[in-house]
BASE-496277 format. One record per residue (C-alpha): residue number from 1; x negated, y negated, z. Coordinates in steps of 0.001 Angstrom, whole numbers, plus 500000, padded with zeros to 6 digits. Last residue first. Layout:
% residues N
seq,X,Y,Z
NUM,X,Y,Z
...
% end
This chain:
% residues 581
seq,X,Y,Z
581,875420,728457,284583
580,873158,731456,284633
579,873070,735238,284580
578,875833,735825,282059
577,878148,738857,282179
576,880305,739348,279059
575,878587,742542,277970
574,875955,743230,280557
573,872917,741300,281728
572,872988,738048,279764
571,870070,735692,280360
570,870160,732152,278998
569,867337,731017,276705
568,864499,728821,277948
567,863224,726628,275141
566,860119,726585,272970
565,861574,726424,269426
564,861093,729047,266714
563,861522,727792,263141
562,864114,729912,261318
561,866512,727008,260779
560,863716,724745,259484
559,862498,727393,257045
558,865961,727970,255607
557,866454,724195,255367
556,863267,723866,253332
555,864455,726713,251107
554,867773,724909,250573
553,865919,721732,249605
552,863843,723627,247041
551,866995,725168,245627
550,867981,728734,246460
549,868361,731106,243501
548,866862,734069,245275
547,866530,733674,249033
546,869065,736426,249776
545,866687,738858,248038
544,864205,738957,250895
543,861856,741300,248986
542,859497,738612,247706
541,856673,739836,245432
540,858180,738791,242078
539,855641,736041,241501
538,858382,733418,241078
537,859992,734516,244343
536,856624,734431,246095
535,856084,730949,244672
534,859341,729658,246145
533,858559,731272,249507
532,855101,729688,249547
531,856556,726271,248746
530,859022,726584,251637
529,856236,727606,254023
528,853997,724718,252963
527,856732,722122,253488
526,857625,723538,256909
525,853928,723659,257797
524,853399,719990,256938
523,856189,718893,259249
522,854943,721140,262012
521,851351,719925,261774
520,852438,716292,262095
519,850506,715553,265311
518,847399,716735,263449
517,847562,713545,261416
516,848264,714129,257730
515,845227,714665,255507
514,843475,712336,253050
513,845448,709340,254304
512,847063,706199,252888
511,850078,708045,251428
510,851021,709780,254704
509,854586,711031,254107
508,854873,711407,250341
507,851215,711810,249366
506,850452,714003,252393
505,853392,716301,251648
504,852291,716613,248011
503,848725,717525,248995
502,850049,720061,251525
501,852466,721548,248982
500,849717,721860,246370
499,847495,723733,248808
498,850321,726108,249817
497,851145,726699,246149
496,847523,727716,245559
495,847834,730277,248356
494,851031,731626,246801
493,849310,731784,243411
492,846483,733845,244889
491,849133,736387,245855
490,850171,737524,249314
489,851642,740980,248711
488,854841,742907,249378
487,856500,739770,250679
486,859195,739567,253319
485,860211,736072,252076
484,860537,734843,255670
483,857253,736490,256663
482,855342,735150,253647
481,856655,731652,254362
480,855568,731938,257981
479,852093,733164,257006
478,851471,730389,254494
477,852982,727805,256835
476,850733,728837,259726
475,847698,729273,257418
474,847686,725906,255669
473,847595,722774,257851
472,845983,724864,260601
471,843054,725284,258205
470,841892,721891,259470
469,840524,719368,257025
468,840673,716642,259667
467,841100,713121,258371
466,838872,710485,259919
465,840781,707202,260294
464,838597,704247,259289
463,838899,701032,261281
462,837655,697873,259544
461,835983,695089,261544
460,832579,695612,259980
459,832737,699331,260792
458,835233,700965,263150
457,835221,704770,263095
456,838273,706771,264142
455,837557,709653,266554
454,836412,712993,265180
453,838249,716323,265074
452,836398,719301,263576
451,836418,720210,259891
450,835777,716707,258627
449,837165,714199,256141
448,835371,711170,254739
447,835914,708906,251758
446,832653,706997,251572
445,832956,703228,251037
444,832292,701910,254553
443,828953,700406,253580
442,827759,703773,252283
441,825131,704515,254956
440,827399,703185,257705
439,830359,705272,256586
438,828379,708488,256438
437,826690,707704,259751
436,829992,707070,261536
435,831423,710263,260067
434,828650,712386,261584
433,826892,714760,259219
432,826680,718454,258286
431,828868,719375,261284
430,827355,722230,263293
429,827679,720587,266722
428,831336,719865,265984
427,832273,723548,265701
426,832767,723970,262829
425,831493,723047,259361
424,833556,720664,257242
423,831258,717755,256407
422,833540,716271,253697
421,831997,713547,251543
420,834071,712079,248723
419,831963,709400,247043
418,833358,705889,246641
417,831092,703755,244431
416,830304,706759,242216
415,827090,708416,241020
414,824654,706337,243120
413,826928,707070,246049
412,825984,710746,245852
411,822255,709992,245947
410,822866,707648,248873
409,824483,710515,250757
408,821564,712870,250147
407,819016,710218,251172
406,820998,709437,254336
405,821026,713105,255249
404,823861,715558,254680
403,821962,718488,256225
402,822565,716989,259688
401,823917,720150,261304
400,823639,723228,259112
399,826864,725258,259376
398,826844,725458,255587
397,830400,724516,254700
396,829718,720955,253562
395,831564,719457,250601
394,830047,716671,248494
393,832208,715095,245776
392,830978,712614,243140
391,828127,714718,241768
390,826197,713291,238827
389,824880,716778,238096
388,821148,715967,238127
387,821323,713577,241068
386,823479,715757,243293
385,821433,718836,242362
384,818236,716986,243246
383,819517,716038,246700
382,820709,719568,247458
381,817626,721467,246297
380,817442,723053,242822
379,814475,721158,241414
378,813306,718618,238806
377,815844,719850,236284
376,814521,720717,232831
375,816790,723696,232303
374,819638,723659,234803
373,822425,724671,232381
372,820296,727373,230795
371,820138,729173,234155
370,823928,729553,234218
369,825424,728299,237504
368,826395,730913,240091
367,829728,731185,241902
366,830848,734485,240324
365,827498,735999,241218
364,827912,735026,244868
363,830206,738002,245620
362,827480,740426,244524
361,824852,739155,246991
360,821929,737395,245366
359,818865,737887,243137
358,818488,734775,240952
357,819316,734957,237244
356,822776,733394,237702
355,821641,730273,239520
354,822999,729506,242994
353,821590,726114,243939
352,819299,726046,246951
351,817844,728699,249245
350,820196,727994,252158
349,823181,728347,249812
348,824281,725996,247065
347,827421,725938,244911
346,828142,723772,241857
345,831573,722909,240424
344,832003,720422,237542
343,829837,721746,234739
342,831081,725326,235161
341,834648,723981,234982
340,834001,722569,231516
339,832655,725907,230314
338,835630,727778,231787
337,838039,725387,230016
336,839830,722568,231819
335,843622,722256,231687
334,844479,720584,234974
333,845608,723969,236311
332,842162,725329,235486
331,840611,722507,237527
330,842680,723503,240568
329,841605,727124,240188
328,837982,726049,240016
327,838431,724026,243184
326,840048,727014,244913
325,837219,729356,243898
324,834575,726903,245125
323,836429,726475,248429
322,836723,730222,248955
321,833035,730723,248243
320,832142,727996,250702
319,834366,729502,253386
318,833151,733085,252924
317,829507,732013,252880
316,827977,729974,250094
315,827313,726675,251859
314,826852,723306,250205
313,829684,722853,247705
312,828915,720231,245059
311,831787,718781,243049
310,831773,716759,239825
309,835036,714855,239652
308,837247,713518,236856
307,839115,716842,236590
306,840367,716374,240158
305,842097,713258,238921
304,841506,709591,239720
303,843378,706668,241288
302,840954,706625,244202
301,843690,707444,246724
300,844907,710218,244417
299,841388,711641,244262
298,841321,711663,248080
297,844598,713596,248160
296,843296,716105,245597
295,840113,716579,247609
294,842163,717169,250750
293,844465,719716,249087
292,841483,721589,247626
291,839879,721630,251068
290,843009,723052,252723
289,843438,725728,250066
288,839835,726909,250029
287,839708,727103,253812
286,842906,729161,253898
285,841704,731451,251116
284,838199,732366,252222
283,838113,731785,255995
282,841844,732522,256235
281,841560,735964,254685
280,844871,737247,253397
279,847237,740131,253987
278,850374,741915,252824
277,849377,745549,253429
276,847997,747938,250810
275,847670,745319,248069
274,845455,743036,250175
273,843647,746009,251721
272,840396,746777,249879
271,839922,743373,248236
270,840327,741482,251509
269,838068,743918,253367
268,835353,743722,250704
267,835421,739934,250521
266,835206,739435,254280
265,832699,742273,254732
264,830102,740482,252615
263,830762,737122,254308
262,830898,738290,257915
261,834501,738560,259119
260,835973,735591,260937
259,839683,736357,260541
258,841732,738737,258441
257,845358,737594,258600
256,847624,740621,258552
255,851309,740523,257660
254,853710,742820,259504
253,856952,744323,258193
252,855838,747963,258525
251,854779,747470,262168
250,854061,750850,263785
249,853306,752916,260670
248,851658,750093,258756
247,849555,749265,261794
246,848373,752861,262214
245,847207,753020,258587
244,845549,749603,258786
243,843615,750489,261936
242,842595,753889,260578
241,841337,752325,257360
240,839430,749702,259351
239,837458,752361,261250
238,836834,754303,258012
237,835482,751091,256477
236,832978,750695,259316
235,831848,754333,259213
234,831534,754108,255424
233,829075,751218,255561
232,828468,749451,258859
231,829199,749845,262548
230,827718,747240,264898
229,825036,748513,267236
228,826181,749732,270643
227,827548,748246,273813
226,831328,748336,273505
225,832813,745033,274635
224,833168,743558,278121
223,829767,741886,278542
222,828993,741432,282241
221,826174,743986,282295
220,824463,742086,279431
219,822131,744386,277481
218,824525,744896,274558
217,825199,741168,274488
216,821492,740295,274342
215,820876,742967,271689
214,823225,741229,269273
213,824282,743371,266311
212,827603,744044,267985
211,829972,746973,268222
210,832993,747905,266117
209,835403,746057,268381
208,838396,745298,266174
207,840099,742611,268259
206,843774,742099,267454
205,846126,739231,268289
204,849805,740188,267865
203,852693,737893,266953
202,856443,738550,266761
201,857125,737930,270462
200,855465,734530,270052
199,858208,733430,267624
198,856732,732203,264341
197,857463,728511,263727
196,854230,727621,261986
195,852853,724773,264092
194,853490,725899,267685
193,853901,729580,266880
192,851299,730197,264199
191,849077,727792,266114
190,849116,730009,269198
189,848363,732860,266799
188,845105,731209,265801
187,844072,730770,269432
186,844708,734408,270357
185,842796,735691,267333
184,839913,733311,268058
183,839752,734307,271733
182,839544,737973,270649
181,836226,737041,269063
180,834557,737518,272437
179,834389,741303,271911
178,831308,740932,269737
177,830230,737333,269156
176,828346,737638,265854
175,827841,734213,264294
174,828090,730754,265872
173,829354,728706,262923
172,832988,729787,263283
171,832841,733415,264417
170,831012,735646,261941
169,831030,739289,263053
168,833970,739018,265436
167,835759,742050,263929
166,838886,739938,263678
165,842598,740626,263318
164,845389,738046,263337
163,848674,739929,263145
162,852000,738507,261981
161,855446,740164,261905
160,855491,742175,265142
159,858897,743750,265752
158,858479,746221,268622
157,856354,744331,271126
156,855328,746322,274225
155,851969,747411,272735
154,851412,750971,273968
153,852554,752400,270631
152,849654,750528,269038
151,847212,752386,271269
150,848875,755714,270469
149,848564,755063,266733
148,844949,753960,267116
147,843926,757081,269075
146,840857,757847,266956
145,840108,754112,267135
144,839866,754287,270942
143,836174,754546,271845
142,834971,752851,268646
141,837128,749942,269731
140,840694,748845,269158
139,841834,745925,271281
138,845461,744856,271053
137,846979,741640,272349
136,846504,740030,275728
135,844825,741375,278846
134,844467,738981,281803
133,841446,737309,283361
132,838600,736990,280866
131,836599,733824,281606
130,833213,735575,281826
129,833760,738018,278961
128,835066,735193,276783
127,832203,732746,277380
126,830936,732675,273788
125,834480,732845,272451
124,835604,730098,274830
123,832707,727948,273610
122,833921,728303,270039
121,837515,727776,271203
120,836478,724282,272277
119,835884,723043,268700
118,838219,724273,267338
117,841345,725830,268808
116,843099,725737,272189
115,841158,722642,273266
114,840832,720777,269953
113,844597,721367,269450
112,845425,719873,272848
111,845530,716146,272144
110,847174,716439,268731
109,849550,719126,269992
108,850798,717227,273028
107,854537,717909,272947
106,854155,721247,271144
105,851465,722387,273591
104,853588,721746,276680
103,856658,723497,275258
102,854418,726286,274003
101,852918,726922,277445
100,856329,726647,279122
99,857710,729287,276773
98,854746,731526,277583
97,854906,731503,281361
96,852205,733710,282952
95,849634,734446,280281
94,850254,731211,278397
93,849580,729228,281577
92,846327,731137,282071
91,845297,730300,278499
90,846148,726648,279048
89,844022,726416,282196
88,841152,728306,280534
87,841130,725818,277659
86,841266,722899,280083
85,838309,724279,282000
84,836497,724705,278674
83,837183,721063,277792
82,835831,719780,281159
81,837762,716964,282797
80,840690,718649,284512
79,843217,716252,286049
78,844897,715940,282651
77,845869,719606,282720
76,847399,719325,286178
75,849470,716309,285072
74,850512,718193,281945
73,851634,721145,284030
72,853893,718957,286147
71,855310,717161,283116
70,856067,720447,281370
69,857711,721862,284510
68,859995,718841,284763
67,860990,719168,281109
66,861723,722877,281568
65,864098,722007,284393
64,863195,722746,287975
63,864725,724650,290900
62,862733,724393,294141
61,863174,727332,296546
60,859786,728880,295641
59,860204,732275,294051
58,860242,735956,295077
57,862854,735706,297859
56,865777,736135,295499
55,864481,737331,292127
54,866670,740402,291614
53,867921,739281,288200
52,871512,738477,289191
51,870669,736509,292312
50,867796,734542,290811
49,869793,733918,287642
48,872694,732452,289600
47,870377,730186,291585
46,868763,728973,288381
45,865342,730136,287193
44,863242,727057,286325
43,860876,727719,289250
42,858913,730207,287172
41,860615,730847,283839
40,859102,734305,283261
39,860557,736248,280354
38,857872,735770,277670
37,855159,735876,280329
36,856082,739337,281676
35,854994,739405,285325
34,858131,737670,286587
33,860317,740384,285069
32,858348,743108,286814
31,858890,741395,290204
30,862664,741392,289834
29,864302,743029,286857
28,863463,744725,283575
27,865438,745306,280363
26,866546,741687,280059
25,869145,740796,277399
24,868118,737287,276369
23,870483,734878,274602
22,870872,733254,271195
21,874051,731331,270284
20,875886,732454,267162
19,879397,731758,268482
18,880065,735483,268997
17,876890,735759,271121
16,873501,736435,269583
15,870813,738814,270771
14,867202,738726,271884
13,865954,741918,273553
12,863955,742335,276715
11,861081,744168,278411
10,860143,746850,275853
9,860264,744167,273195
8,862568,743239,270303
7,864878,746107,271236
6,864571,749204,269045
5,867275,749739,266472
4,869772,752557,267083
3,868808,755843,265306
2,871098,756716,262429
1,872344,760321,262675
% end
């Protein structure tokens, strides 16, 4: 006998009426309904809904529209001055009335993105144990990993399609944060919904609490994570194996985004699981894609090609390695040979240029420059490398504030009148340089993009918009496209297609900019998602066969139709009975 499908959640299901309209079939009533944030409408419940759903006497008499609630919440938000207070306010709103949260965020995404995501999320991670109020997502720790299947069964969502999982070992530029990394998973998934179109009832933030290397956290009585040394080696991989195995059993259609893993673990985890479960690492692949797209846009503005550039990447962690790999892939597509590419992409870590005869971590070997190529150089430090290579592009992913000094920048401008200089490290305090300094040192000629948001810079009467190389231009569309195509694997070619789609979208819709404004995240994500679907079909990894043969425009329309919108749906209790007007 065929078992009937599970409802979308343990608290409600979403169904369609004969005309195709979506409605909610609640599986709880009264007080329990109000405590589930995806069902709660607050004072927007109508009189009929209050009667039918057992809410009489539990709400204020006022009946509001969603628009009225958004305006009220926005006024409260604006009354708060401190960014962390605003972050906490939005998180609490999400925990009690999720549709309202996304309606507010979608209408003010450019203003609120720095609050729900970088840079404020970095402080929220550090303060997570203190500001923790309400459980969200799944936490697997060394205490519960042996019961991973049971823990996943406790999650009330039955059709999760995207998971952001972190072990919190390398959060932004602030390192090991233990249990606090859950704030990153929550924040990223907020962007999957507001920018990527994934319904919030199909998302799951995951904290893999394998301990922490920080003695101060382990000694802190207020710290909420497990208080032992971080797992490593086989014990660590066994922990992840059990997580992946349980996830595949509970959510066979889910995609996993690996987030903020320490550099060695990041590459090992991606390699170990990417063909077991459709997955990608945003720090490696998302960062690489968004930077490649920005460099290509800047080259277009200069009337040059990527192949005309010599690029220096300062920072050899997961992000820097991902950027170097993406740049090399872009050069291959422009027809350059391996030897030519080796003379156009150079990577430095804290010890200087990576040279192939220097002891280094295994993943760095592929990034290293042959020793013979640097023979006779005066040194391997950043400024010398720029001079010796004739670098025209300088990309910062080092987390070292101020490392792009005036001398370094002037060395780059000596090679080209308009150097591309992207200080990309997050949060803001870790940026390699300030845009105003870069522009002042180069007489307004540098082409600047950053990782964190910066205000426009006015110099000599000219206002320069500072593009933000934010991974949010890539990962929501990449994940959404992979979901819609129901892929077996997320290929490198799909990631490259996401980068190309972002560069193309910028050229067509924002031709004077390096990146679109953050306010246009949704538009960019639709384009990225459609390109990812097309590439998945070409790669033979898409299992949604109805998409085969669709034109590019038809794929765009497919993405637009599937895009989740923050709106209150009507409730329908029994067949033909509607709780509402």
